[in-house]
Each structure stands twice: as C-alpha cells, then as structure tokens.
C-alpha positions in Angstrom: -52.1 -129.7 62.6 -55.5 -129.3 64.2 -56.9 -132.9 64.3 -60.4 -131.5 65.1 -60.6 -129.8 61.7 -62.6 -131.6 59.0 -60.6 -132.8 56.0 -61.3 -131.6 52.4 -59.8 -133.2 49.3 -59.6 -130.9 46.3 -59.3 -132.7 43.0 -58.5 -130.6 39.9 -56.0 -130.9 37.1 -55.6 -127.1 37.0 -53.1 -125.9 39.7 -54.6 -122.4 39.7 -58.1 -123.8 40.7 -56.5 -125.7 43.5 -54.6 -122.6 44.7 -57.8 -120.5 44.8 -59.8 -123.1 46.7 -57.0 -123.9 49.1 -56.7 -120.2 50.0 -60.4 -119.9 50.7 -60.6 -123.1 52.7 -57.3 -123.8 54.5 -58.0 -121.5 57.4 -61.1 -123.5 58.6 -60.2 -127.0 57.3 -57.4 -129.4 56.6 -57.0 -129.3 52.9 -55.4 -131.9 50.6 -55.2 -131.9 46.8 -54.8 -134.2 43.9 -54.3 -133.3 40.2 -55.6 -136.5 38.6 -58.2 -139.2 39.1 -55.9 -142.0 40.0 -54.1 -139.8 42.6 -57.5 -138.8 44.0 -58.6 -142.4 44.5 -55.4 -143.3 46.3 -55.5 -140.2 48.5 -59.2 -140.8 49.4 -58.4 -144.3 50.6 -55.4 -143.0 52.6 -56.8 -139.9 54.3 -60.6 -140.6 54.2 -61.7 -136.9 53.8 -64.9 -135.5 55.1 -65.7 -133.8 51.8 -64.3 -134.0 48.2 -64.4 -131.2 45.7 -64.1 -133.1 42.5 -63.4 -131.7 39.0 -65.2 -133.7 36.3 -63.1 -133.1 33.2 -59.6 -134.6 33.8 -57.2 -136.6 31.7 -57.0 -140.4 32.0 -59.7 -140.8 34.7 -62.6 -138.3 34.8 -64.5 -137.2 37.8 -67.5 -139.5 37.2 -65.2 -142.5 37.1 -63.5 -141.3 40.3 -66.9 -140.9 41.9 -68.0 -144.5 41.0 -64.8 -146.0 42.3 -65.1 -144.2 45.6 -68.7 -145.2 46.0 -67.9 -148.9 45.5 -65.7 -148.9 48.6 -67.7 -149.5 51.8 -65.6 -147.3 54.1 -65.6 -144.4 51.6 -69.1 -144.6 50.2 -70.6 -142.0 52.7 -68.1 -139.2 51.8 -70.1 -136.3 50.4 -68.8 -135.1 47.0 -69.3 -131.8 45.2 -68.7 -131.7 41.5 -66.8 -128.7 40.2 -66.7 -128.3 36.4 -66.7 -125.8 33.6 -69.7 -127.7 32.1 -72.8 -125.7 32.7 -75.3 -127.8 30.8 -78.4 -128.7 32.8 -78.2 -132.3 31.6 -74.6 -132.6 32.9 -75.7 -131.1 36.2 -78.6 -133.4 36.6 -76.4 -136.4 35.7 -74.0 -135.6 38.5 -76.7 -135.0 41.1 -78.5 -138.2 40.1 -75.3 -140.1 40.7 -75.5 -139.0 44.3 -73.3 -135.9 44.4 -74.4 -133.5 47.2 -73.9 -130.3 45.1 -72.7 -129.1 41.7 -70.6 -125.9 41.2 -69.7 -124.5 37.8 -66.6 -122.6 36.8 -65.7 -119.8 37.0 -66.8 -120.0 40.6 -67.2 -117.4 43.4 -64.8 -118.6 46.1 -67.1 -117.2 48.9 -70.1 -119.1 47.5 -68.0 -122.3 47.4 -67.0 -121.7 51.0 -70.6 -121.4 52.1 -71.6 -124.5 50.3 -68.7 -126.4 51.7 -69.6 -125.2 55.2 -73.2 -126.3 54.8 -72.3 -129.8 53.6 -69.7 -130.3 56.3 -72.1 -129.3 59.0 -74.5 -131.9 57.7 -71.7 -134.4 57.6 -70.8 -133.7 61.2 -74.4 -134.1 62.3 -74.8 -137.4 60.3 -71.6 -138.8 61.8 -72.9 -137.9 65.3 -76.2 -139.7 64.8 -74.4 -142.6 63.2 -72.1 -143.1 66.2 -75.1 -143.0 68.5 -76.9 -145.6 66.4 -73.8 -147.8 66.4 -73.4 -148.1 70.1 -75.1 -150.4 72.7 -77.2 -148.2 74.9 -76.1 -149.8 78.2 -72.4 -150.6 77.8 -71.3 -147.9 75.3 -69.4 -150.3 73.0 -70.6 -151.4 69.5 -74.0 -153.0 69.3 -75.1 -156.2 67.4 -76.0 -154.3 64.3 -72.6 -152.6 64.1 -70.9 -156.0 64.5 -73.1 -157.6 61.8 -72.2 -154.8 59.4 -68.5 -154.8 60.3 -68.3 -158.6 60.1 -69.8 -158.7 56.6 -67.4 -156.0 55.4 -64.3 -157.6 57.0 -65.3 -161.0 55.6 -65.6 -159.6 52.1 -62.2 -157.8 52.5 -60.5 -160.9 53.8 -61.8 -162.8 50.7 -60.4 -160.1 48.4 -57.1 -159.8 50.3 -56.7 -163.6 51.0 -56.1 -162.7 54.6 -57.1 -164.3 57.9 -60.0 -163.3 60.1 -60.6 -164.4 63.7 -63.7 -164.2 66.0 -64.1 -164.7 69.7 -67.5 -165.2 71.3 -67.7 -164.4 75.0 -70.3 -165.3 77.6 -70.4 -164.2 81.2 -70.5 -167.4 83.3 -73.8 -167.9 85.3 -74.9 -164.4 84.6 -78.6 -165.3 85.2 -77.7 -166.4 88.7 -75.7 -163.2 89.2 -78.7 -161.1 88.1 -81.2 -163.1 90.3 -78.9 -162.9 93.3 -77.5 -159.4 93.2 -80.2 -157.6 91.3 -80.5 -156.1 87.8 -78.8 -152.8 88.7 -75.7 -154.7 89.8 -76.1 -156.8 86.7 -75.9 -153.7 84.5 -72.8 -152.5 86.3 -71.2 -155.9 85.8 -72.0 -155.8 82.0 -70.5 -152.3 81.8 -67.3 -153.4 83.5 -66.9 -156.4 81.3 -67.5 -154.3 78.2 -64.9 -151.8 79.3 -62.4 -154.5 79.9 -63.0 -156.1 76.5 -62.5 -152.7 74.8 -59.3 -152.2 76.7 -57.9 -155.6 75.6 -58.2 -154.7 71.9 -55.3 -152.5 70.8 -55.7 -152.1 67.1 -58.1 -149.7 65.5 -59.5 -152.4 63.2 -60.4 -154.7 66.1 -64.0 -154.5 67.3 -65.6 -155.4 70.6 -69.4 -155.5 70.5 -72.3 -156.6 72.7 -73.7 -159.6 70.9 -76.9 -159.9 73.1 -77.7 -160.2 76.8 -74.6 -161.3 78.5 -72.8 -162.3 75.3 -70.0 -160.3 73.6 -68.0 -160.7 70.5 -64.6 -159.6 69.3 -63.9 -159.2 65.6 -60.2 -159.5 64.8 -59.2 -158.9 61.2 -55.9 -160.2 60.0 -55.3 -162.2 63.2 -54.1 -165.7 63.2 -54.7 -168.4 65.9 -51.7 -167.3 68.0 -52.9 -163.7 68.1 -56.4 -164.9 68.9 -55.2 -167.0 71.8 -53.1 -164.2 73.2 -56.1 -161.7 73.1 -58.5 -164.3 74.4 -56.4 -165.4 77.3 -55.8 -161.7 78.1 -59.5 -161.0 78.1 -60.2 -164.0 80.4 -57.5 -163.0 82.9 -58.4 -159.3 82.8 -62.1 -160.0 83.6 -61.2 -162.4 86.4 -58.8 -159.8 87.8 -61.7 -157.4 88.2 -62.7 -159.6 91.2 -66.4 -158.9 90.9 -67.9 -161.1 93.6 -70.1 -163.9 92.3 -70.6 -166.4 95.2 -73.4 -168.2 93.3 -71.1 -169.1 90.3 -70.2 -172.7 89.9 -67.0 -171.7 88.1 -65.3 -169.3 90.6 -66.1 -167.0 93.5 -66.0 -164.0 91.1 -67.3 -163.1 87.7 -65.6 -165.1 84.9 -66.2 -165.6 81.2 -66.3 -168.6 78.8 -65.0 -168.1 75.2 -65.0 -169.7 71.9 -62.6 -168.5 69.2 -61.5 -169.5 65.8 -59.3 -168.4 62.9 -60.6 -168.5 59.4 -59.3 -167.8 55.9 -62.4 -166.6 54.2 -63.2 -167.7 50.6 -66.2 -167.3 48.4 -67.0 -171.0 49.1 -67.6 -170.3 52.9 -70.6 -168.5 54.3 -69.7 -166.1 57.1 -72.7 -167.5 59.0 -71.1 -171.0 58.9 -67.9 -169.7 60.5 -70.0 -167.8 63.2 -71.9 -171.0 64.0 -68.6 -172.9 64.3 -67.3 -170.2 66.9 -70.6 -170.5 68.7 -70.1 -174.3 69.0 -66.6 -173.7 70.5 -68.2 -171.4 73.1 -70.7 -174.2 73.9 -67.8 -176.6 74.4 -66.0 -174.1 76.6 -69.1 -174.1 78.9 -69.4 -177.9 78.8 -65.8 -178.4 79.8 -66.0 -176.2 83.0 -66.3 -172.6 81.9 -63.8 -169.8 82.7 -61.7 -170.8 79.7 -61.0 -170.2 76.0 -61.7 -173.0 73.5 -60.1 -172.2 70.2 -59.0 -173.7 66.9 -58.4 -173.0 63.2 -61.6 -173.3 61.2 -61.4 -176.5 59.1 -63.6 -175.0 56.3 
C-alpha cells in the first residue's frame, strides 16, 4: 500500500457504479467503498479520506444526511465531497452545491471526466493541507502554535464532555529565560527555545497528544484521555529530559543549566466547567511551581 497516495471513499448503493469508479481511480489513489449511508459515516470516521464521492439517493440514509453528519464532526468537516446522482434537475444540483459540496456529477457519467474532476479537487485539497500545516506551526520552533493549541483544546474539551473522559494539561515555563537571553544573546535564546520544543515533542508518544508554543518561553502539552498518573509520568520525563540537555545557564537561580517549571492538572470536563477555568487553574499551579523553587512539576486533579 502506497501511504503517499490520497484516499477516496466511494459511496453508492449500486455495486456496478462502485466497480466503474474504482477501476478508473485505483491506479492513482487508495480507494475505499461503502454501499450505504451508515457504513459511509463509519468508514469516514475510521479512514478520514481526502475526498468522498457520494451518491445522493440511497436507502435508509441518503447522501444529504450523510453529508450533514460528516460536516458536524470537527475532524471531518474539511473533507471535500462530490455528489454523484441520477438526478439532473438544476434545483437538486444547486441544493447540493449550496450545502457546500465541491462538485456535482450526474449519472450516467463519463469515467474520464470524473477522473479529471477528482484530480482537480485533490490537488486543491493537497494545497490547502500544505497551507494549513504552515499556518498551524510556530515559525521559530516548528511545533504547533498558540492558535493551533486553542483550536485543539476547544475540540478536545468538547469531545471529553461527550465521551465523559479525562483531559490533562501541562503548562511549561523555561526558568529564568530573560536572564538567559540577556546574558547569552537572542540568537542563543532562539536555539534554546528550539531545543526545548524538540525535546517536548519527543516526550509525547501518542498521535493525539499535542505540544505547542504558548507564548514567549512558555509551552503547553495537551493530553487527551490522560489521568493524573500519566500526566505525572510525562511531566517528570519532560523535566528530566530538558535538564539532560545540559544547556549552560550560569545565571539561573535554579540550576547551572536550563531547566523548566511546570504546572499540570487532570480534569473530567463537563458542561458546567468552562475550559478557561481549567486553564487558569493549571496556570496557578505553574506559578506555585515557580514560587516553590522552580525546576519541578506541581500537579493535581482539578477540583471542579
């Protein structure tokens, strides 16, 4: 399987239509298929395709309903969808396009025309994904930026409420970084920030975990479905790994090398708790970590 190939989900209740489209597209793309609306929704969540070719008239759950369900999911809402249908009424076509579909193809279709339209949409998708990745990264360190963290935090909080699961946060601050910058220069300061960011990224092993630059010399780790024990393990690993870099900092009052102070907490989000309230609590723990001597992790279970 070529993992560099883009993924297409073909949704049609007629096996012959799936066969024709698959023969045209399988050489250039990874093709998957579903023969009903419910199966299409399940497969979309599982494989997260780059494009969906979606039949409108299907039993049980029609294409419009499938479209609405997919659009309501944050991690699926950007997938381009092309409606394929035997309906050729202008009203039906405009309805599909007004919903947000990127194209509309009527049956019987010319497979080569379908291939060209698919190619155009996937090239646009690849370009959008590239720009999105650039916009999501911090320009200096290369890890996620504050905006990406804010978006991810909101989504993970909402998901945790829905799934009744835990969510942990760790705020990280480089100890006496202003003194480091003033003493060693901003160029060395930038190198230090890059090394700390790289180390943070390396300490997070799960795809769902996120390390981001929070601002200045502050970083944050977003840890979905992580309890207090998992938080403590990750936090202590981060602290030890950064200290092990042995970046000289003779002007620090905490150590003779670069260290970090951290505040971390586990929450079980509910609709009664604002995500901002939890973030403020984690920030208070970071403050206490600094007050108690720095180069340490102060953590607890959020009482809210």
